[in-house]
LOTI-724632 format. One record per residue: x, y, z of N, C-alpha, C in turn. Coordinates in pm, whole numbers, plus 50000, padded with zeros to 5 digits. Layout:
<pts>
XYZXYZXYZ/...
</pts>
This chain:
<pts>
516875213049569516275219049658514905222349679/513995217549718512595218349675511975227449793/511115237749790510385247849862508565244249846/507835239049943506555238649935506055251950025/505355261049946504875273750026503245274150008/502995281350118501805286250104500555274150108/500805265950152499895257050233499015262450317/497475257250338496655259850417496815255450562/497035241650482497535229050648498325223750562/499285216050688500515203850641499965198550775/499695184650704499425172150787500755166450827/501425167550918502705163950953502505148450972/501375146751062501235131551132500695135151197/499655118551261498415118051299498525129751472/499545138651488499625143351599499755157351566/500285164451426500845172351450500645181751307/499915191351271499965198651185500425213251191/500485221651060500785231151103500755238950987/501275250650962501395260950795502695263650770/502715273650720504145275950688504895268250588/506275274750514506825263850433507365252950477/507225240850397507915227950380509365227550309/510615226250354511665224150284511815207650287/512735204950121512765192950120514165195950071/515325187150101517005188150071517495173550053/517735173949961518245154249890517815146249947/516355147149898515065133949924514635137050047/515075143450115514665141750260513775155450299/512775154850393512225169450446513495173950550/513415185550547514675196950604513985200650754/514845204850849514905209950980513575226550907/512185221850996511835238450974512445249650964/512325260050903513645271350910511865278250996/513135287751127512595295351181511555308651126/510485310351174509675324051113509755333451241/509815342351224509955355551324508315355051372/508325355251492506865359051561506305362451498/504885364551483503775372951430503965372751281/505135363951190505295369351048504395354450990/504095361950912503075348450805504005344350687/504265334750673505355332150515504205334050435/504665339050333503345343950199504335336750027/504045343849974504415337649797505755340249767/506295352049846507305359049822508505351349861/508115337649949509375332149961510135326049826/511215323549829512235318649716513115309449767/513445301649719514215291649684515645295049632/516605283449685517655285549638517735284349511/519315292249438519235288449317519155278049246/519205264549313519475256049255518635246149321/517245254749357515875247249378514525250449321/513435247349366512045249149307511135254449401/510535262649397509145264449480508035259849399/507105247249489506225244349475504705252349525/504155261249499503015270149525501765261449568/501545260149712500455250349781499425259549808/499085275349779497785279649794496645272349740/495825275249875494715265049856494345251149876/495545245949949495645229349915496115225750049/496155214250102496425209950237497585195450184/498565197350280499825190450195499725177550328/499935165850242499745154650359500975147550297/501735132250406502345125450338501705117650234/503115113150136502545102550055501805090550110/500595087050030499885072750092500465061750078/500575054050165501345038850153500065027450121/500065020150042499005013149984499625000550054/499364994950179499944984250242499464969950165/498764968350061498204954850015497654957749882/498394953749770497714953049656498494940449565/497654937549480498064927649373498234935249260/499284938949222499194948649090498944941848951/499194925348941499594918448898497374922448794/496844919948911495264920848883494744935048815/495764945848759495024956448723494464951548591/495274938348527495024937148391493534929348424/493004928548541492334919448536490864925948585/490954937648595489264944848633488164945248595/486864937548691485774938248619485734924248542/486614917848557486534904848484485264897048483/484724886348407483514884048403483294872648531/482344871648607482184859948696483254864148843/483814877548842484634878448975483624887349065/482554891449043482044901549113480764894849216/480764893949331479604890749425479454878249403/481154872149403480734856549458481744852549555/481324843149584482084835749739483534833549670/484134836849789485884835049734486064820049690/485494811049738486114797249694485214798749554/484514806349528484574803749343485154816749279/485564823749337486454835949318487304835349281/488314823149354489814818049339489764811349202/489054801349192489684791549038489474802648949/488394812648958487974818548827488934825948794/489914833848889491144843748877492274836548814/491974821748880493604813748820492974807748716/491924807448638491784805248513491784816548421/491674826148437491974839448387493044841848382/494294835448452495304840348502496224831048408/495794817248365496274805648284496174811748105/495134817248115494504822547972495634830647931/495434842448027496374852047958497684850747953/498284840148040500044837848073500334849148121/500924842548274501804850248341502774855148283/503694862948245504724865748192505484876448257/506734884748214507464894948302506444906348212/506274905148055505724914047998504494918948052/503564908648109502584913848168502144920348341/503444910648379503864916148501503874934548479/505224936848421505494951648398504764958948347/503824953048268502534962748204501524965448305/501394953648366500344956048482500854966748616/501874962448659502654968348737502934985848703/503134989648629503075006348538502245008748588/500885001948515499915009448530498855007848619/498844998548726498825002148868499615009148956/500745012048974501705021049013501105035749005/500845034548806500765053948800499255056548860/498495046448832497535049548922497385053549043/497995047949105498185050149233498725063249222/499485064649217500115081149184499665093149164/498445089749092497615102149041496575100449174/496405086749239495605090049339496305090849474/497375095949489498295099649597499295090349677/499455076649617500115066249658501295066549598/502185067849718503535071349656504585056649683/503655044049764504875036449815503615023549814/503845012749711502675001349729503564987049743/502604983049808503334966449871502474960549775/503254950149663502394943349593502794931449644/501374920749664501834909049721501624899449589/502784895949534502624885749381502304874249443/501204867249400500734853049409501204847549328/501074849149157501094840249073502224836448978/502664825049013504004822548945503744806548858/503544809148708503254799248648504324788248655/503994777748615505284767048657506404766848521/507454767648579509084771048498509044783148433/508104791348525508274808448456509884809748549/510334819948456510924830148522510774838348612/510954832448737510324845748902511304855148879/512544852648871513284864148869513004874348777/512714870448618512404879448557510844884448560/510014879948634508634890748672509104896348755/509824894548859509904901048986510824912948924/511474910448827512484925348782511404932748705/510784925548635509814933048556509064943148596/508474938048730507594943948832508234958748876/509624953048955510204968148987510654976448908/511204971548793511434982948698510584992848675/509114983448624507964993148593507715003848722/507395000148803507175009048900508285019248929/509335014448951510535027048941509925039248846/510575030048719510185041348595509305049048585/507625047148679506555058548682507025061948779/508105061548875508435067449005507845067349130/507165058149157506615053649296507765042149342/507555042749477508285031949553507505020649536/508525008049570507694996049536508444982249686/507284980449741507544966649837506804955049768/508084949649686507824935249657507664924049704/506354916849715506034905149846506024896049728/507154888949709507354868949710506804862449755/505544865649701503924855849759503824841349693/502834834049753502684818449730501314817049729/500624809849643499274806849662499044791549636/499704784149702499864768449703501194760349621/502264772249590503834767749565504234758249619/505014748649555505704738449612506694748849688/506874742849842507634753549941509274752249893/509974744749887510984743349853511344754149724/510534752349599510634757949514510064775849520/509634777149615509014793749633510314795349747/510764790749799512104794649897513044797749795/513394787349722514194786949634514694803449536/513474803549463512894813149362513554829349495/512894826549574512824840349682514244842449689/515064835349722516924834749757517274839849600/516954834949458517184842149330516834856249341/515454855849399515184873849323515894883049441/516364879549562517014886649670518264890449588/518694880349523520514875349471520204888949357/519574887949303519314890749156518914910849172/518274911249247517204925849281518184932049402/518644924549499519384933049596520624927749622/521624926049498523004920749530523804926649633/524084920849750525104928949857523874939349973/522584936749908521894948450013521834937850171/521714947750278520774937650404519384947150418/518554937750458517284942150509516354943350419/516674938050294515684937450188515234950450141/516414961450129516154972950076516894980349951/516914986049872517474991449798518445003849868/519625006349780520205016549877519485029349865/518625035149781517715042749732516315045449833/515965030749865515005032049893513355029849807/513665028349741512915028049612512105011849587/512905000949636512354988249660512864979349759/511864976249804511824966349863511494951849873/512074942149943511864931049924511184923850035/510044913350019509394907650141508704893550102/508384890250211507674872050184506444873150218/505644864950158504064863950175503474853650137/503244842650227502414832150195500654839350154/499944833950034498514836650081497674835250166/498254824850271497074824050391497494809550397/496724804150504496784788750557495984783050480/494814787550428494114782450308494604780150200/495574780950150496424775350007497794771750047/498604776550163499774771550190499694766350339/500664753750326500994748850466502204753050578/502404746550655503504747450773504664747750676/504994738350629506164739950532506654750450453/505464758950347505634771650356505944779450401/505254780850519505254792350640506614790550672/507274780750712508554778950722509854779050706/509524778350546511114776450469510784795450404/509784800950405510214813450367510194821950468/509734818350598510464822850699511774820250722/512124814450685513554812250714514504820450628/513914823550499514814831450388514174846750456/513274846950523512934862550571514124868950633/514344853950766515494858450905517044858150817/517134851850700518654852350661518934865650607/517764869250557518154885650462517364896850513/516714895650623515864903750701514764913250651/514534901550539512844907650506511494910150604/510354915750547509444916450615508604904450598/507624898850700506924888950639505474892250634/504374889150531502954895250550502644881350490/500954881750479500134872650497498934878250523/498124870850443496284872350455496244858950530/495134869750618494404859050741492774862750761/492024852350830490954854650882489574862250741/490004855150603488854860150533487934846950549/486694849650447485654838350477486414823150408/487334822450328487774812650263488754805250369/489514814150446490434809450528490164803050640/489134812050692488704804250828488114791450805/486924791050694486614775350659487334770050625/488414770550556489494760650503490384758550614/490674765050720491454760750832490864752050938/489384752850950488664747251046488734729650985/488134731050874488264718050791489084710050766/490594717650750491564710150718492374706650853/492554714550955493034715351063492494714751201/491274720651177490184716651300490934729651431/491304737251335491714750351425491484765851316/491584777351370491434789351310492684793951273/492294805551180494144804651142494634813451182/494384819751267495474829251412496154813651495/495474805051511495864794351565497324789351509/496724785151416498264781751310499104789651281/498944802051225499944810951198500684812651343/500234811151457501054814651585502084801251616/501364788251576502154779051610503084774051484/502784781751393504214779851255505074792351272/505214802551387506044813851385505534825751321/504074824951279504174839451212503014846951263/503244846451384502324858551474503604867251558/504024877051486505344883651533505474894951518/506404903751556506344918751519506854922251378/507324910451337507864915051200506984911451053/505654909051107504774899951041503354911951040/502824911850940501794922050904500494914950818/499304910950892498354901050855497264911450777/496894911150651496104916250593494154910250599/493504918450617492074915850592491414913850740/491724902750821491344900350930489954903950957/488964899350876487344904950880486944897450977/487204883051009486664873851119487734869351260/487694882251327488284879351446487534879451546/487864873951667487164877651797487874884751865/487504890651979487874897352088489674891652130/489194879652143490794870752210491304870852119/491274871651983492144868651893493214885051857/492094894351829492544908451900493634909851973/493404905052119494184907552222495634903252133/495764884652066496844881852062497584884651998/496724893951867497704901151748498084910451819/497744919951933498354931952021499554928952093/499404913752161500244910352247502044907652173/501424900652015502524892951954503764905951874/502644918251872503454928551789503514930251644/502484923551598502074919551425501224931451417/501814934351295500714946651249499494940251159/498454951351107497244947551010497064954050923/496834951450810496474958450694494824955350676/493904969550678492594968650635492384970550466/491424963550423491084967150292489624964150232/489004975850301487424976550273486894977850142/487664983950027487494983249898487604969549857/488414960949891487524944949824486784941049946/487274937550068486044931350149485024933950150/484214944450175482724945250168482244948650026/483054949849917481944946349775481884932349770/483004925149810482844911149746482064901649853/481614911149928481104901650081481694891650201/482984897550162483904886450266484004893850387/483224905750445483284903550557483874922450608/484164924550706484514942350780485744937750861/486624943650880487464943351021487234949551088/487264950551209486874955151314487794967251350/487984976051268488934983951245489574992951427/488394996551488488165001851592488804995051685/488484982951742488924975251803490314972651793/490894969651650492624969551648493064980851705/492594991951693493435002251693493635003951852/492235003751927492125002052074493074994652101/493014979952078494184970752116495464976952113/495574982252059496914990252014497724981851913/496854977451834497784970151691497664980251593/498794982851510499144992051435498304982951291/497604995051240496714992551123496955001151013/497264993250866497435001550757496524999750708/496395005850550495225005750446495624999750344/495034989950268495284990650151494174987350040/494504983749908492964984449858492804970149773/494054964849815493844946049702494124949849584/493904942649545493814937549382493244941249304/492674944849171491854947249055490794936749051/491364926649102490194911249074489274914049204/489354922649275488174923849366488044934749388/488494947549399488724959549424489264965949314/488264974449218488294978349075489604989249038/489434994949172490295009549168491515006449284/492565012049243493485014749305493685026349374/492385029149417492195048149473492455042049631/493845050749717493405042849841492875054849976/492575069249867491685076749951490505078149952/490065069049842488655065849837488025053949943/489295045449984489145033050025489215034950179/489895049350214489995055850331488815063350397/488235065150288486625074750331485995059050354/485805051550220484885039750270485305032350418/486385033050473486615029050605485935036150737/486045045250710485135058150821483725052050802/483015052250684481725049150671481605037150736/482575026550742481755009150765482625010150901/483275019250987483645011851069482505012751193/481605019951194480265022251296479395010851267/479645002051136478734991951121479434978251212/480664980851277481094966351322481844972751482/481544986651518482224993051630481915008051650/483075015651707482625025851711483495030751592/482745042351548483005053151464484825055651443/485575056751330487025059451353487005075451255/487995083951333487995097351282489025100551126/488655108451107489355113050954490835111650981/491305117151086492525122151090493395105151158/492625098451206493015085251234493065080151099/492025077251002492205066550867493535072950807/493365085550818494615090250726495855088950776/495885089750940497225080050936497075065450958/496205059450926496685042450883496835048150733/496435054450662497045053050531498225056250525/499175063150587500005068250596501175059950712/501325068950785502435056250883501945047550919/500505040150944500025031850993500735021150882/500235022550790501045012750624502515012450655/503115024250646504665024250663504775015150767/504235018750898505035011651008505184993350988/503964988950914503944975250874504734971550772/505784979250714506384977950612507664978550704/507824980850826509064986550872509734996050829/508845008450752509515019450681509225030450796/510725035850919510175040350964510175059150877/511115059050808511015068750712509835075650645/509045063850606507825069350549506405072350600/505725079550581504175080250585504245092950711/505015100550706504955115150807505875120150732/505795138350798506105147450732507565153550856/507855147350924508555150651025509655152050979/510915162351015512195166650959513205153150970/513945146050849514045138050854513875122250766/512255125850734511335116950698511705118050541/511445106550435511595107550304510355116450242/510815124450137510215136650109509115131949992/508285120150029507235115049974505695124650018/505245133449905503795139550011502995141749876/501845147149923500455148949826500285164149872/500055169349757499375181949751497835185949704/497155186049846495315183649785495125197649747/494495197249636493755210449630492395209949699/492095223549809490925220049830489705230449817/489985239049701489285251749659488365246249587/487585238149532487065235449432485405229249503/484535227449444483055231049469482905218949567/484155206949532483635199849679484085201249793/484715212549792484985219649948484515227349948/483245233049895482535246649939481655243350118/482405252950190481395248750310482115242550410/483235232450358484025224250480484525235150547/484245229850686484635236950824486535231850848/486635218350809488275212450844488665207650732/489455214750675490055212050545490795199350538/491455193550666492205179250638490745169750644/489705173450730489035158750745488115159150591/488095172650534487315174450389488105164950346/489415161850299490345160850182489335142950204/489275135750298488295122150300487145125150265/486525133050351484975131750349484355142250225/484865150650187484295158650103484155152749938/484915143849885485125138349747485915126049753/484735117049705485125102949706486245101049607/486175109849500487185105549374488335113749402/488555121149480489435133849496491095126849472/491855135649357492985131549324494235146949337/495215144449417496075153349455496435161049293/496785171649351497505181149224498665176949222/499465178049296500895173749295501385164349367/502245154749328503005144449427504415145749407/504955141449529506485143449512507015130749545/508005125949529508585111449599510265111049609/510755111449709512025116249744512575130149705/511655141049690512095151549691511785152049516/511325145049441511125148949280509325149449262/509075161249222507685158949154507615149249041/506545144349083506255128348972504645128248938/503915137648996502675140748935502605160548935/502165165948840502105179148837501015182048761/500135191248858499065193848785498205183748733/498035175348844497075162848790497535154648688/499105155348648499795145048524500755140848562/500995127048529502125120848557502895128048490/504675129748559505875136448500506515124848429/506625115148469507895101848417507025096248297/506215094848273505355084848164503925091248151/503835086048006502205089947944501515083347991/500525083248005499195079548092498365068747993/498385076347867497575073047767498355060947670/499505061447706500815047447638500635038247718/500285037747889500515026347963498945022247946/497845028047915496815021347898496725016347741/497125023347694497155012147548498095000347541/499194996847609500444990747588499724979147693/499024980047777497834969347860496884966247752/496154973247722495064971447651495284959747529/496474966447457497014956247367497464941647376/498084940947569498354927147577497254922147611/496344923947649495054918447735494144913547653/494434920147543493094921047426491534928447433/491704938747545490784945747592490724959647616/
</pts>
């Protein structure tokens, strides 16, 4: 059992905050222990003999952040020459050449995933959705997926591994996905490991790279195994290629191909009309905002306020190191607040924090993640708000996002286990991860 005490504020979810202790038992949030009227919990609270007390004096506690859209492999290709400030039509072949030169294999996939997931944990991300799109010809896709999954588990984070495609042969992609499910989830249903640390999903890169057969076959695999579906939509290249190749916009095609539904999450959505937003809302599909990728690359800004107002569930993602050199989801949450007024009404800090937690979790179909209500998975962050960046802050919850762009949590807990303590990884050595990836990529 783990007890979090003395927090200045506990952000339970977008509608609820409280003070007092937070009790964790068997990896889940326990029912709140009643406190007599007029009593303020103090540091005198003790845990059972087999438990631990984590003192959160001067801190705000939030659910663990959920990065709804990442490409962990790209952790090995940050600030790569020729990939900054260029059109997506130029960026895509540049990245593809970099992958070919580096040789994508299980070793590189595992090292990049470990580094990316560790970076996420140190920035408060307890669950990451990895949209893996790069599968070299004749490569062992099961070994690559397994290496990624094992690496993320080793550092202590949860992983939603998305078997993506980017122009792959449709039948090969579908068969490969079946093989991954059989190897990583034998006997499981709903694409989820028994401990909830690994989830599988499917995800074509977008209509700009994958056609109706790919969407059809991966959709069939998803239905057979109860997997979530994810794709990228309405980015710069996506819209242009859809119009040139099909004479239609991406959402028209996705709807026709059966990919505008309540088990689908659409990433980016930089170029959507009010009518298209209404269609997304009516379908029950969710969205993922990735401002730290789309803005600096010049690929557009998703109209987040309009999506939320229409009733669309919106999560938050960083995208990969090839377009967003950092996996710092909280920094991108701050950026999302700054960008929102450029394309519509402003969005509050609590609303965006909700996107980075429960919104992202809902897009993964994970009702147990992204909040701290009783019964939730015990994934949480303890944010110290006593530093100079918080001097003069009137609202400590809003201040988490607004007051420090590079803020990191003091402690991080996943499934009831402390995986970051006093700003340091518990399960692995950060320096060793860095050196291993540097040796592999030669930089």
